[in-house]
Backbone atoms as SQL, in Angstrom:
CREATE TABLE atoms (id INTEGER PRIMARY KEY, chain TEXT, resi INTEGER, resn TEXT, atom TEXT, x REAL, y REAL, z REAL);
INSERT INTO atoms VALUES
  (1, 'A', 1, 'MET', 'N', -65.846, 20.224, -29.662),
  (2, 'A', 1, 'MET', 'CA', -64.482, 20.127, -29.181),
  (3, 'A', 1, 'MET', 'C', -63.821, 18.908, -29.829),
  (4, 'A', 2, 'THR', 'N', -62.685, 19.115, -30.424),
  (5, 'A', 2, 'THR', 'CA', -61.954, 18.005, -31.037),
  (6, 'A', 2, 'THR', 'C', -60.811, 17.594, -30.128),
  (7, 'A', 3, 'MET', 'N', -60.557, 16.317, -30.139),
  (8, 'A', 3, 'MET', 'CA', -59.475, 15.770, -29.329),
  (9, 'A', 3, 'MET', 'C', -58.472, 15.105, -30.241),
  (10, 'A', 4, 'SER', 'N', -57.223, 15.206, -29.868),
  (11, 'A', 4, 'SER', 'CA', -56.207, 14.546, -30.675),
  (12, 'A', 4, 'SER', 'C', -56.216, 13.045, -30.387),
  (13, 'A', 5, 'LEU', 'N', -55.728, 12.295, -31.344),
  (14, 'A', 5, 'LEU', 'CA', -55.630, 10.847, -31.174),
  (15, 'A', 5, 'LEU', 'C', -54.749, 10.505, -29.979),
  (16, 'A', 6, 'GLY', 'N', -53.722, 11.309, -29.750),
  (17, 'A', 6, 'GLY', 'CA', -52.832, 11.086, -28.608),
  (18, 'A', 6, 'GLY', 'C', -53.560, 11.172, -27.284),
  (19, 'A', 7, 'VAL', 'N', -54.453, 12.147, -27.149),
  (20, 'A', 7, 'VAL', 'CA', -55.232, 12.306, -25.913),
  (21, 'A', 7, 'VAL', 'C', -56.154, 11.107, -25.723),
  (22, 'A', 8, 'VAL', 'N', -56.826, 10.706, -26.782),
  (23, 'A', 8, 'VAL', 'CA', -57.746, 9.568, -26.703),
  (24, 'A', 8, 'VAL', 'C', -56.987, 8.306, -26.310),
  (25, 'A', 9, 'LEU', 'N', -55.874, 8.035, -26.971),
  (26, 'A', 9, 'LEU', 'CA', -55.085, 6.841, -26.649),
  (27, 'A', 9, 'LEU', 'C', -54.537, 6.894, -25.231),
  (28, 'A', 10, 'HIS', 'N', -54.119, 8.073, -24.791),
  (29, 'A', 10, 'HIS', 'CA', -53.607, 8.208, -23.416),
  (30, 'A', 10, 'HIS', 'C', -54.699, 7.891, -22.399),
  (31, 'A', 11, 'LYS', 'N', -55.894, 8.436, -22.614),
  (32, 'A', 11, 'LYS', 'CA', -56.990, 8.179, -21.666),
  (33, 'A', 11, 'LYS', 'C', -57.410, 6.713, -21.688),
  (34, 'A', 12, 'MET', 'N', -57.372, 6.083, -22.856),
  (35, 'A', 12, 'MET', 'CA', -57.679, 4.651, -22.930),
  (36, 'A', 12, 'MET', 'C', -56.625, 3.854, -22.154),
  (37, 'A', 13, 'TRP', 'N', -55.359, 4.249, -22.251),
  (38, 'A', 13, 'TRP', 'CA', -54.285, 3.588, -21.509),
  (39, 'A', 13, 'TRP', 'C', -54.491, 3.784, -20.007),
  (40, 'A', 14, 'VAL', 'N', -54.897, 4.984, -19.609),
  (41, 'A', 14, 'VAL', 'CA', -55.186, 5.252, -18.191),
  (42, 'A', 14, 'VAL', 'C', -56.293, 4.306, -17.723),
  (43, 'A', 15, 'GLY', 'N', -57.336, 4.148, -18.521),
  (44, 'A', 15, 'GLY', 'CA', -58.423, 3.232, -18.177),
  (45, 'A', 15, 'GLY', 'C', -57.939, 1.796, -18.095),
  (46, 'A', 16, 'ALA', 'N', -57.095, 1.383, -19.028),
  (47, 'A', 16, 'ALA', 'CA', -56.571, 0.012, -19.016),
  (48, 'A', 16, 'ALA', 'C', -55.739, -0.244, -17.764),
  (49, 'A', 17, 'ARG', 'N', -55.181, 0.806, -17.184),
  (50, 'A', 17, 'ARG', 'CA', -54.413, 0.675, -15.937),
  (51, 'A', 17, 'ARG', 'C', -55.308, 0.782, -14.699),
  (52, 'A', 18, 'LEU', 'N', -56.633, 0.803, -14.926),
  (53, 'A', 18, 'LEU', 'CA', -57.639, 0.837, -13.852),
  (54, 'A', 18, 'LEU', 'C', -57.569, 2.112, -13.015),
  (55, 'A', 19, 'ARG', 'N', -57.332, 3.230, -13.688),
  (56, 'A', 19, 'ARG', 'CA', -57.239, 4.530, -13.016),
  (57, 'A', 19, 'ARG', 'C', -58.340, 5.461, -13.510),
  (58, 'A', 20, 'CYS', 'N', -58.640, 6.459, -12.725),
  (59, 'A', 20, 'CYS', 'CA', -59.632, 7.476, -13.059),
  (60, 'A', 20, 'CYS', 'C', -59.188, 8.220, -14.317),
  (61, 'A', 21, 'PRO', 'N', -60.085, 8.389, -15.285),
  (62, 'A', 21, 'PRO', 'CA', -59.694, 9.077, -16.507),
  (63, 'A', 21, 'PRO', 'C', -59.457, 10.580, -16.328),
  (64, 'A', 22, 'HIS', 'N', -59.968, 11.164, -15.245),
  (65, 'A', 22, 'HIS', 'CA', -59.778, 12.597, -15.029),
  (66, 'A', 22, 'HIS', 'C', -58.456, 12.894, -14.318),
  (67, 'A', 23, 'CYS', 'N', -58.304, 12.388, -13.105),
  (68, 'A', 23, 'CYS', 'CA', -57.107, 12.715, -12.310),
  (69, 'A', 23, 'CYS', 'C', -55.972, 11.716, -12.518),
  (70, 'A', 24, 'GLU', 'N', -56.289, 10.557, -13.033),
  (71, 'A', 24, 'GLU', 'CA', -55.322, 9.491, -13.327),
  (72, 'A', 24, 'GLU', 'C', -54.665, 8.898, -12.068),
  (73, 'A', 25, 'ARG', 'N', -55.249, 9.180, -10.898),
  (74, 'A', 25, 'ARG', 'CA', -54.714, 8.631, -9.644),
  (75, 'A', 25, 'ARG', 'C', -55.681, 7.677, -8.964),
  (76, 'A', 26, 'GLY', 'N', -56.945, 8.029, -8.924),
  (77, 'A', 26, 'GLY', 'CA', -57.948, 7.209, -8.248),
  (78, 'A', 26, 'GLY', 'C', -58.184, 5.897, -8.973),
  (79, 'A', 27, 'ARG', 'N', -58.582, 4.896, -8.213),
  (80, 'A', 27, 'ARG', 'CA', -58.830, 3.568, -8.778),
  (81, 'A', 27, 'ARG', 'C', -60.287, 3.424, -9.204),
  (82, 'A', 28, 'THR', 'N', -60.492, 2.715, -10.317),
  (83, 'A', 28, 'THR', 'CA', -61.852, 2.495, -10.801),
  (84, 'A', 28, 'THR', 'C', -62.494, 1.270, -10.158),
  (85, 'A', 29, 'PHE', 'N', -61.697, 0.364, -9.608),
  (86, 'A', 29, 'PHE', 'CA', -62.208, -0.848, -8.958),
  (87, 'A', 29, 'PHE', 'C', -61.645, -0.936, -7.543),
  (88, 'A', 30, 'SER', 'N', -62.471, -1.430, -6.610),
  (89, 'A', 30, 'SER', 'CA', -62.001, -1.614, -5.237),
  (90, 'A', 30, 'SER', 'C', -61.806, -3.082, -4.898),
  (91, 'A', 31, 'GLY', 'N', -62.162, -3.950, -5.776),
  (92, 'A', 31, 'GLY', 'CA', -61.985, -5.379, -5.581),
  (93, 'A', 31, 'GLY', 'C', -61.888, -6.050, -6.932),
  (94, 'A', 32, 'LEU', 'N', -61.990, -7.345, -6.930),
  (95, 'A', 32, 'LEU', 'CA', -61.864, -8.071, -8.184),
  (96, 'A', 32, 'LEU', 'C', -62.952, -7.669, -9.180),
  (97, 'A', 33, 'LEU', 'N', -64.195, -7.541, -8.722),
  (98, 'A', 33, 'LEU', 'CA', -65.290, -7.188, -9.614),
  (99, 'A', 33, 'LEU', 'C', -66.102, -5.987, -9.140),
  (100, 'A', 34, 'LYS', 'N', -65.703, -5.334, -8.047),
  (101, 'A', 34, 'LYS', 'CA', -66.476, -4.223, -7.478),
  (102, 'A', 34, 'LYS', 'C', -66.017, -2.892, -8.063),
  (103, 'A', 35, 'VAL', 'N', -66.922, -2.264, -8.812),
  (104, 'A', 35, 'VAL', 'CA', -66.646, -0.972, -9.423),
  (105, 'A', 35, 'VAL', 'C', -66.874, 0.126, -8.389),
  (106, 'A', 36, 'ASN', 'N', -65.934, 1.049, -8.270),
  (107, 'A', 36, 'ASN', 'CA', -66.141, 2.220, -7.428),
  (108, 'A', 36, 'ASN', 'C', -67.158, 3.131, -8.092),
  (109, 'A', 37, 'GLN', 'N', -68.040, 3.723, -7.313),
  (110, 'A', 37, 'GLN', 'CA', -69.039, 4.646, -7.864),
  (111, 'A', 37, 'GLN', 'C', -68.402, 5.974, -8.267),
  (112, 'A', 38, 'THR', 'N', -67.480, 6.448, -7.427),
  (113, 'A', 38, 'THR', 'CA', -66.798, 7.712, -7.693),
  (114, 'A', 38, 'THR', 'C', -65.308, 7.551, -7.425),
  (115, 'A', 39, 'CYS', 'N', -64.533, 8.472, -7.973),
  (116, 'A', 39, 'CYS', 'CA', -63.093, 8.488, -7.734),
  (117, 'A', 39, 'CYS', 'C', -62.821, 9.016, -6.336),
  (118, 'A', 40, 'SER', 'N', -61.997, 8.317, -5.596),
  (119, 'A', 40, 'SER', 'CA', -61.671, 8.744, -4.228),
  (120, 'A', 40, 'SER', 'C', -60.763, 9.971, -4.224),
  (121, 'A', 41, 'GLU', 'N', -60.125, 10.270, -5.332),
  (122, 'A', 41, 'GLU', 'CA', -59.198, 11.399, -5.402),
  (123, 'A', 41, 'GLU', 'C', -59.859, 12.696, -5.881),
  (124, 'A', 42, 'CYS', 'N', -60.679, 12.616, -6.937),
  (125, 'A', 42, 'CYS', 'CA', -61.227, 13.847, -7.525),
  (126, 'A', 42, 'CYS', 'C', -62.751, 13.919, -7.515),
  (127, 'A', 43, 'GLY', 'N', -63.434, 12.843, -7.132),
  (128, 'A', 43, 'GLY', 'CA', -64.895, 12.863, -7.047),
  (129, 'A', 43, 'GLY', 'C', -65.622, 12.606, -8.350),
  (130, 'A', 44, 'LEU', 'N', -64.914, 12.213, -9.407),
  (131, 'A', 44, 'LEU', 'CA', -65.567, 11.924, -10.678),
  (132, 'A', 44, 'LEU', 'C', -66.500, 10.728, -10.516),
  (133, 'A', 45, 'ARG', 'N', -67.735, 10.888, -10.944),
  (134, 'A', 45, 'ARG', 'CA', -68.699, 9.778, -10.913),
  (135, 'A', 45, 'ARG', 'C', -68.505, 8.969, -12.186),
  (136, 'A', 46, 'PHE', 'N', -68.195, 7.673, -12.023),
  (137, 'A', 46, 'PHE', 'CA', -67.837, 6.838, -13.161),
  (138, 'A', 46, 'PHE', 'C', -69.036, 6.433, -14.011),
  (139, 'A', 47, 'GLU', 'N', -70.169, 6.155, -13.406),
  (140, 'A', 47, 'GLU', 'CA', -71.356, 5.743, -14.154),
  (141, 'A', 47, 'GLU', 'C', -72.575, 6.451, -13.591),
  (142, 'A', 48, 'HIS', 'N', -73.439, 6.920, -14.478),
  (143, 'A', 48, 'HIS', 'CA', -74.630, 7.654, -14.051),
  (144, 'A', 48, 'HIS', 'C', -75.918, 6.875, -14.231),
  (145, 'A', 49, 'GLU', 'N', -75.921, 5.938, -15.175),
  (146, 'A', 49, 'GLU', 'CA', -77.138, 5.183, -15.449),
  (147, 'A', 49, 'GLU', 'C', -76.823, 3.704, -15.572),
  (148, 'A', 50, 'ASP', 'N', -77.828, 2.891, -15.284),
  (149, 'A', 50, 'ASP', 'CA', -77.674, 1.455, -15.490),
  (150, 'A', 50, 'ASP', 'C', -77.460, 1.184, -16.977),
  (151, 'A', 51, 'GLY', 'N', -76.648, 0.214, -17.266),
  (152, 'A', 51, 'GLY', 'CA', -76.419, -0.165, -18.652),
  (153, 'A', 51, 'GLY', 'C', -75.236, 0.514, -19.311),
  (154, 'A', 52, 'GLU', 'N', -74.599, 1.447, -18.604),
  (155, 'A', 52, 'GLU', 'CA', -73.442, 2.126, -19.191),
  (156, 'A', 52, 'GLU', 'C', -72.254, 1.195, -19.382),
  (157, 'A', 53, 'SER', 'N', -72.249, 0.084, -18.692),
  (158, 'A', 53, 'SER', 'CA', -71.107, -0.829, -18.778),
  (159, 'A', 53, 'SER', 'C', -71.151, -1.708, -20.022),
  (160, 'A', 54, 'VAL', 'N', -72.216, -1.626, -20.802),
  (161, 'A', 54, 'VAL', 'CA', -72.341, -2.450, -22.005),
  (162, 'A', 54, 'VAL', 'C', -71.201, -2.161, -22.975),
  (163, 'A', 55, 'GLY', 'N', -70.778, -0.923, -23.062),
  (164, 'A', 55, 'GLY', 'CA', -69.663, -0.573, -23.941),
  (165, 'A', 55, 'GLY', 'C', -68.393, -1.313, -23.566),
  (166, 'A', 56, 'GLY', 'N', -68.162, -1.491, -22.275),
  (167, 'A', 56, 'GLY', 'CA', -67.005, -2.262, -21.816),
  (168, 'A', 56, 'GLY', 'C', -67.088, -3.707, -22.261),
  (169, 'A', 57, 'MET', 'N', -68.309, -4.230, -22.289),
  (170, 'A', 57, 'MET', 'CA', -68.485, -5.606, -22.776),
  (171, 'A', 57, 'MET', 'C', -68.139, -5.698, -24.258),
  (172, 'A', 58, 'TYR', 'N', -68.481, -4.663, -25.015),
  (173, 'A', 58, 'TYR', 'CA', -68.127, -4.644, -26.440),
  (174, 'A', 58, 'TYR', 'C', -66.612, -4.643, -26.625),
  (175, 'A', 59, 'ILE', 'N', -65.920, -3.827, -25.858),
  (176, 'A', 59, 'ILE', 'CA', -64.448, -3.793, -25.929),
  (177, 'A', 59, 'ILE', 'C', -63.891, -5.162, -25.595),
  (178, 'A', 60, 'ASN', 'N', -64.382, -5.752, -24.513),
  (179, 'A', 60, 'ASN', 'CA', -63.903, -7.056, -24.065),
  (180, 'A', 60, 'ASN', 'C', -64.134, -8.117, -25.141),
  (181, 'A', 61, 'LEU', 'N', -65.339, -8.179, -25.658),
  (182, 'A', 61, 'LEU', 'CA', -65.675, -9.180, -26.665),
  (183, 'A', 61, 'LEU', 'C', -64.875, -8.979, -27.948),
  (184, 'A', 62, 'ALA', 'N', -64.733, -7.735, -28.382),
  (185, 'A', 62, 'ALA', 'CA', -63.986, -7.461, -29.615),
  (186, 'A', 62, 'ALA', 'C', -62.532, -7.911, -29.491),
  (187, 'A', 63, 'LEU', 'N', -61.871, -7.563, -28.384),
  (188, 'A', 63, 'LEU', 'CA', -60.472, -7.975, -28.214),
  (189, 'A', 63, 'LEU', 'C', -60.340, -9.482, -28.039),
  (190, 'A', 64, 'ALA', 'N', -61.279, -10.085, -27.330),
  (191, 'A', 64, 'ALA', 'CA', -61.245, -11.545, -27.166),
  (192, 'A', 64, 'ALA', 'C', -61.373, -12.238, -28.510),
  (193, 'A', 65, 'GLU', 'N', -62.321, -11.802, -29.312),
  (194, 'A', 65, 'GLU', 'CA', -62.540, -12.448, -30.606),
  (195, 'A', 65, 'GLU', 'C', -61.395, -12.182, -31.577),
  (196, 'A', 66, 'LEU', 'N', -60.878, -10.956, -31.592),
  (197, 'A', 66, 'LEU', 'CA', -59.754, -10.650, -32.482),
  (198, 'A', 66, 'LEU', 'C', -58.521, -11.485, -32.140),
  (199, 'A', 67, 'THR', 'N', -58.197, -11.586, -30.850),
  (200, 'A', 67, 'THR', 'CA', -57.014, -12.368, -30.482),
  (201, 'A', 67, 'THR', 'C', -57.248, -13.866, -30.675),
  (202, 'A', 68, 'THR', 'N', -58.464, -14.324, -30.420),
  (203, 'A', 68, 'THR', 'CA', -58.775, -15.747, -30.615),
  (204, 'A', 68, 'THR', 'C', -58.705, -16.124, -32.089),
  (205, 'A', 69, 'MET', 'N', -59.388, -15.381, -32.917),
  (206, 'A', 69, 'MET', 'CA', -59.403, -15.711, -34.346),
  (207, 'A', 69, 'MET', 'C', -58.024, -15.522, -34.973),
  (208, 'A', 70, 'GLY', 'N', -57.365, -14.426, -34.613),
  (209, 'A', 70, 'GLY', 'CA', -56.014, -14.202, -35.134),
  (210, 'A', 70, 'GLY', 'C', -55.063, -15.307, -34.716),
  (211, 'A', 71, 'GLY', 'N', -55.100, -15.667, -33.442),
  (212, 'A', 71, 'GLY', 'CA', -54.242, -16.740, -32.930),
  (213, 'A', 71, 'GLY', 'C', -54.558, -18.084, -33.564),
  (214, 'A', 72, 'PHE', 'N', -55.835, -18.368, -33.695),
  (215, 'A', 72, 'PHE', 'CA', -56.240, -19.638, -34.290),
  (216, 'A', 72, 'PHE', 'C', -55.679, -19.779, -35.705),
  (217, 'A', 73, 'PHE', 'N', -55.920, -18.772, -36.538),
  (218, 'A', 73, 'PHE', 'CA', -55.474, -18.874, -37.929),
  (219, 'A', 73, 'PHE', 'C', -53.957, -18.798, -38.064),
  (220, 'A', 74, 'LEU', 'N', -53.303, -18.018, -37.225),
  (221, 'A', 74, 'LEU', 'CA', -51.841, -17.939, -37.252),
  (222, 'A', 74, 'LEU', 'C', -51.214, -19.286, -36.890),
  (223, 'A', 75, 'ILE', 'N', -51.648, -19.872, -35.796),
  (224, 'A', 75, 'ILE', 'CA', -51.108, -21.166, -35.362),
  (225, 'A', 75, 'ILE', 'C', -51.491, -22.275, -36.344),
  (226, 'A', 76, 'HIS', 'N', -52.731, -22.245, -36.809),
  (227, 'A', 76, 'HIS', 'CA', -53.177, -23.267, -37.752),
  (228, 'A', 76, 'HIS', 'C', -52.380, -23.204, -39.059),
  (229, 'A', 77, 'GLY', 'N', -52.142, -22.000, -39.529),
  (230, 'A', 77, 'GLY', 'CA', -51.382, -21.841, -40.763),
  (231, 'A', 77, 'GLY', 'C', -49.910, -22.212, -40.621),
  (232, 'A', 78, 'ALA', 'N', -49.345, -21.939, -39.459),
  (233, 'A', 78, 'ALA', 'CA', -47.911, -22.194, -39.263),
  (234, 'A', 78, 'ALA', 'C', -47.611, -23.647, -38.887),
  (235, 'A', 79, 'TYR', 'N', -48.486, -24.279, -38.093),
  (236, 'A', 79, 'TYR', 'CA', -48.156, -25.606, -37.543),
  (237, 'A', 79, 'TYR', 'C', -49.143, -26.716, -37.894),
  (238, 'A', 80, 'GLN', 'N', -50.320, -26.405, -38.388),
  (239, 'A', 80, 'GLN', 'CA', -51.364, -27.390, -38.693),
  (240, 'A', 80, 'GLN', 'C', -51.583, -28.402, -37.555),
  (241, 'A', 81, 'PRO', 'N', -51.906, -27.918, -36.347),
  (242, 'A', 81, 'PRO', 'CA', -52.145, -28.861, -35.246),
  (243, 'A', 81, 'PRO', 'C', -53.450, -29.620, -35.475),
  (244, 'A', 82, 'PRO', 'N', -53.670, -30.724, -34.740),
  (245, 'A', 82, 'PRO', 'CA', -54.955, -31.439, -34.836),
  (246, 'A', 82, 'PRO', 'C', -56.101, -30.478, -34.469),
  (247, 'A', 83, 'VAL', 'N', -57.181, -30.558, -35.194),
  (248, 'A', 83, 'VAL', 'CA', -58.261, -29.582, -35.079),
  (249, 'A', 83, 'VAL', 'C', -58.920, -29.580, -33.698),
  (250, 'A', 84, 'LEU', 'N', -59.298, -30.728, -33.159),
  (251, 'A', 84, 'LEU', 'CA', -60.039, -30.755, -31.896),
  (252, 'A', 84, 'LEU', 'C', -59.258, -30.144, -30.730),
  (253, 'A', 85, 'PRO', 'N', -58.006, -30.559, -30.466),
  (254, 'A', 85, 'PRO', 'CA', -57.284, -29.903, -29.368),
  (255, 'A', 85, 'PRO', 'C', -57.061, -28.410, -29.622),
  (256, 'A', 86, 'HIS', 'N', -56.874, -28.069, -30.875),
  (257, 'A', 86, 'HIS', 'CA', -56.681, -26.659, -31.230),
  (258, 'A', 86, 'HIS', 'C', -57.925, -25.838, -30.916),
  (259, 'A', 87, 'LEU', 'N', -59.101, -26.345, -31.285),
  (260, 'A', 87, 'LEU', 'CA', -60.352, -25.661, -30.975),
  (261, 'A', 87, 'LEU', 'C', -60.597, -25.569, -29.470),
  (262, 'A', 88, 'ILE', 'N', -60.338, -26.655, -28.768),
  (263, 'A', 88, 'ILE', 'CA', -60.528, -26.658, -27.315),
  (264, 'A', 88, 'ILE', 'C', -59.632, -25.607, -26.659),
  (265, 'A', 89, 'PHE', 'N', -58.374, -25.541, -27.079),
  (266, 'A', 89, 'PHE', 'CA', -57.456, -24.542, -26.519),
  (267, 'A', 89, 'PHE', 'C', -58.007, -23.129, -26.708),
  (268, 'A', 90, 'TRP', 'N', -58.466, -22.796, -27.931),
  (269, 'A', 90, 'TRP', 'CA', -58.916, -21.436, -28.201),
  (270, 'A', 90, 'TRP', 'C', -60.250, -21.116, -27.544),
  (271, 'A', 91, 'ILE', 'N', -61.085, -22.098, -27.330),
  (272, 'A', 91, 'ILE', 'CA', -62.327, -21.861, -26.587),
  (273, 'A', 91, 'ILE', 'C', -62.005, -21.536, -25.133),
  (274, 'A', 92, 'VAL', 'N', -61.111, -22.325, -24.541),
  (275, 'A', 92, 'VAL', 'CA', -60.699, -22.065, -23.158),
  (276, 'A', 92, 'VAL', 'C', -60.007, -20.701, -23.064),
  (277, 'A', 93, 'TYR', 'N', -59.126, -20.412, -24.014),
  (278, 'A', 93, 'TYR', 'CA', -58.438, -19.113, -24.040),
  (279, 'A', 93, 'TYR', 'C', -59.456, -17.976, -24.063),
  (280, 'A', 94, 'ASN', 'N', -60.469, -18.100, -24.919),
  (281, 'A', 94, 'ASN', 'CA', -61.473, -17.054, -25.062),
  (282, 'A', 94, 'ASN', 'C', -62.199, -16.806, -23.744),
  (283, 'A', 95, 'VAL', 'N', -62.617, -17.859, -23.064),
  (284, 'A', 95, 'VAL', 'CA', -63.336, -17.713, -21.792),
  (285, 'A', 95, 'VAL', 'C', -62.428, -17.076, -20.730),
  (286, 'A', 96, 'VAL', 'N', -61.197, -17.555, -20.633),
  (287, 'A', 96, 'VAL', 'CA', -60.264, -17.012, -19.641),
  (288, 'A', 96, 'VAL', 'C', -59.958, -15.543, -19.937),
  (289, 'A', 97, 'PHE', 'N', -59.744, -15.208, -21.199),
  (290, 'A', 97, 'PHE', 'CA', -59.465, -13.826, -21.580),
  (291, 'A', 97, 'PHE', 'C', -60.602, -12.901, -21.165),
  (292, 'A', 98, 'VAL', 'N', -61.837, -13.290, -21.471),
  (293, 'A', 98, 'VAL', 'CA', -62.992, -12.450, -21.151),
  (294, 'A', 98, 'VAL', 'C', -63.087, -12.203, -19.646),
  (295, 'A', 99, 'VAL', 'N', -62.840, -13.220, -18.856),
  (296, 'A', 99, 'VAL', 'CA', -62.919, -13.072, -17.400),
  (297, 'A', 99, 'VAL', 'C', -61.786, -12.186, -16.875),
  (298, 'A', 100, 'LEU', 'N', -60.565, -12.434, -17.327),
  (299, 'A', 100, 'LEU', 'CA', -59.419, -11.680, -16.815),
  (300, 'A', 100, 'LEU', 'C', -59.374, -10.237, -17.317),
  (301, 'A', 101, 'PHE', 'N', -59.930, -9.972, -18.484),
  (302, 'A', 101, 'PHE', 'CA', -59.876, -8.631, -19.071),
  (303, 'A', 101, 'PHE', 'C', -61.093, -7.777, -18.702),
  (304, 'A', 102, 'TYR', 'N', -62.032, -8.341, -17.963),
  (305, 'A', 102, 'TYR', 'CA', -63.271, -7.645, -17.616),
  (306, 'A', 102, 'TYR', 'C', -63.022, -6.271, -16.984),
  (307, 'A', 103, 'ARG', 'N', -62.215, -6.220, -15.953),
  (308, 'A', 103, 'ARG', 'CA', -61.982, -4.952, -15.245),
  (309, 'A', 103, 'ARG', 'C', -61.356, -3.911, -16.166),
  (310, 'A', 104, 'HIS', 'N', -60.412, -4.346, -16.960),
  (311, 'A', 104, 'HIS', 'CA', -59.707, -3.415, -17.841),
  (312, 'A', 104, 'HIS', 'C', -60.636, -2.847, -18.920),
  (313, 'A', 105, 'SER', 'N', -61.436, -3.706, -19.518),
  (314, 'A', 105, 'SER', 'CA', -62.342, -3.226, -20.567),
  (315, 'A', 105, 'SER', 'C', -63.415, -2.304, -19.989),
  (316, 'A', 106, 'ARG', 'N', -63.902, -2.624, -18.817),
  (317, 'A', 106, 'ARG', 'CA', -64.919, -1.767, -18.191),
  (318, 'A', 106, 'ARG', 'C', -64.323, -0.412, -17.823),
  (319, 'A', 107, 'SER', 'N', -63.103, -0.423, -17.321),
  (320, 'A', 107, 'SER', 'CA', -62.425, 0.825, -16.979),
  (321, 'A', 107, 'SER', 'C', -62.094, 1.637, -18.232),
  (322, 'A', 108, 'MET', 'N', -61.750, 0.951, -19.322),
  (323, 'A', 108, 'MET', 'CA', -61.501, 1.654, -20.583),
  (324, 'A', 108, 'MET', 'C', -62.788, 2.322, -21.079),
  (325, 'A', 109, 'TRP', 'N', -63.922, 1.661, -20.867),
  (326, 'A', 109, 'TRP', 'CA', -65.190, 2.268, -21.266),
  (327, 'A', 109, 'TRP', 'C', -65.488, 3.493, -20.411),
  (328, 'A', 110, 'MET', 'N', -65.072, 3.489, -19.150),
  (329, 'A', 110, 'MET', 'CA', -65.230, 4.682, -18.311),
  (330, 'A', 110, 'MET', 'C', -64.451, 5.845, -18.920),
  (331, 'A', 111, 'SER', 'N', -63.290, 5.544, -19.498),
  (332, 'A', 111, 'SER', 'CA', -62.505, 6.589, -20.173),
  (333, 'A', 111, 'SER', 'C', -63.237, 7.111, -21.396),
  (334, 'A', 112, 'VAL', 'N', -63.864, 6.222, -22.159),
  (335, 'A', 112, 'VAL', 'CA', -64.653, 6.649, -23.320),
  (336, 'A', 112, 'VAL', 'C', -65.793, 7.553, -22.857),
  (337, 'A', 113, 'SER', 'N', -66.467, 7.157, -21.788),
  (338, 'A', 113, 'SER', 'CA', -67.561, 7.957, -21.248),
  (339, 'A', 113, 'SER', 'C', -67.051, 9.329, -20.811),
  (340, 'A', 114, 'TYR', 'N', -65.906, 9.367, -20.180),
  (341, 'A', 114, 'TYR', 'CA', -65.306, 10.630, -19.743),
  (342, 'A', 114, 'TYR', 'C', -64.991, 11.515, -20.951),
  (343, 'A', 115, 'LEU', 'N', -64.385, 10.933, -21.977),
  (344, 'A', 115, 'LEU', 'CA', -63.999, 11.703, -23.162),
  (345, 'A', 115, 'LEU', 'C', -65.209, 12.252, -23.925),
  (346, 'A', 116, 'THR', 'N', -66.326, 11.575, -23.821),
  (347, 'A', 116, 'THR', 'CA', -67.526, 12.014, -24.544),
  (348, 'A', 116, 'THR', 'C', -68.482, 12.825, -23.661),
  (349, 'A', 117, 'GLY', 'N', -68.055, 13.152, -22.459),
  (350, 'A', 117, 'GLY', 'CA', -68.860, 13.997, -21.580),
  (351, 'A', 117, 'GLY', 'C', -69.859, 13.277, -20.721),
  (352, 'A', 118, 'GLY', 'N', -69.783, 11.945, -20.654),
  (353, 'A', 118, 'GLY', 'CA', -70.742, 11.177, -19.879),
  (354, 'A', 118, 'GLY', 'C', -70.406, 11.056, -18.403),
  (355, 'A', 119, 'ALA', 'N', -69.174, 11.344, -18.018),
  (356, 'A', 119, 'ALA', 'CA', -68.775, 11.252, -16.606),
  (357, 'A', 119, 'ALA', 'C', -68.760, 12.657, -16.015),
  (358, 'A', 120, 'LYS', 'N', -69.350, 12.806, -14.861),
  (359, 'A', 120, 'LYS', 'CA', -69.454, 14.119, -14.217),
  (360, 'A', 120, 'LYS', 'C', -68.840, 14.086, -12.833),
  (361, 'A', 121, 'HIS', 'N', -68.423, 15.266, -12.367),
  (362, 'A', 121, 'HIS', 'CA', -67.845, 15.381, -11.026),
  (363, 'A', 121, 'HIS', 'C', -68.929, 15.534, -9.973),
  (364, 'A', 122, 'GLU', 'N', -68.646, 14.991, -8.825),
  (365, 'A', 122, 'GLU', 'CA', -69.438, 15.241, -7.632),
  (366, 'A', 122, 'GLU', 'C', -68.508, 15.946, -6.662),
  (367, 'A', 123, 'THR', 'N', -69.030, 16.349, -5.545),
  (368, 'A', 123, 'THR', 'CA', -68.154, 17.011, -4.589),
  (369, 'A', 123, 'THR', 'C', -67.099, 16.032, -4.104),
  (370, 'A', 124, 'PRO', 'N', -65.832, 16.448, -4.061),
  (371, 'A', 124, 'PRO', 'CA', -64.776, 15.549, -3.631),
  (372, 'A', 124, 'PRO', 'C', -64.958, 15.108, -2.186),
  (373, 'A', 125, 'PRO', 'N', -64.544, 13.889, -1.849),
  (374, 'A', 125, 'PRO', 'CA', -64.685, 13.408, -0.471),
  (375, 'A', 125, 'PRO', 'C', -63.775, 14.186, 0.463),
  (376, 'A', 126, 'ARG', 'N', -64.214, 14.337, 1.683),
  (377, 'A', 126, 'ARG', 'CA', -63.415, 15.053, 2.698),
  (378, 'A', 126, 'ARG', 'C', -62.931, 14.100, 3.743);
């Protein structure tokens, strides 16, 4: 089965908004760091095995590093700030980004799992 780029990007956007990739209504998180096991709206099981969240860590790390390195070289090239404060700023930025983007990247990985057939439905809650 082939999927259009539009469908893939839409489902990734749904994940970034912390919504179920199937019904697009249920929430993937119930708290700051608590992942829901299933969607409260459609019964989709978000993760089936331990370790499935590693892909979300890859998304998180890739975006953190891309924005950090891009920002560092852009600012350094345009303004030539002193090196030590500049490095300290980007190290702090990187840590804060990884923490704040955790839920979004993990939810985006749930969308990837859904698109590749890794997420399955359970009986909907009554």
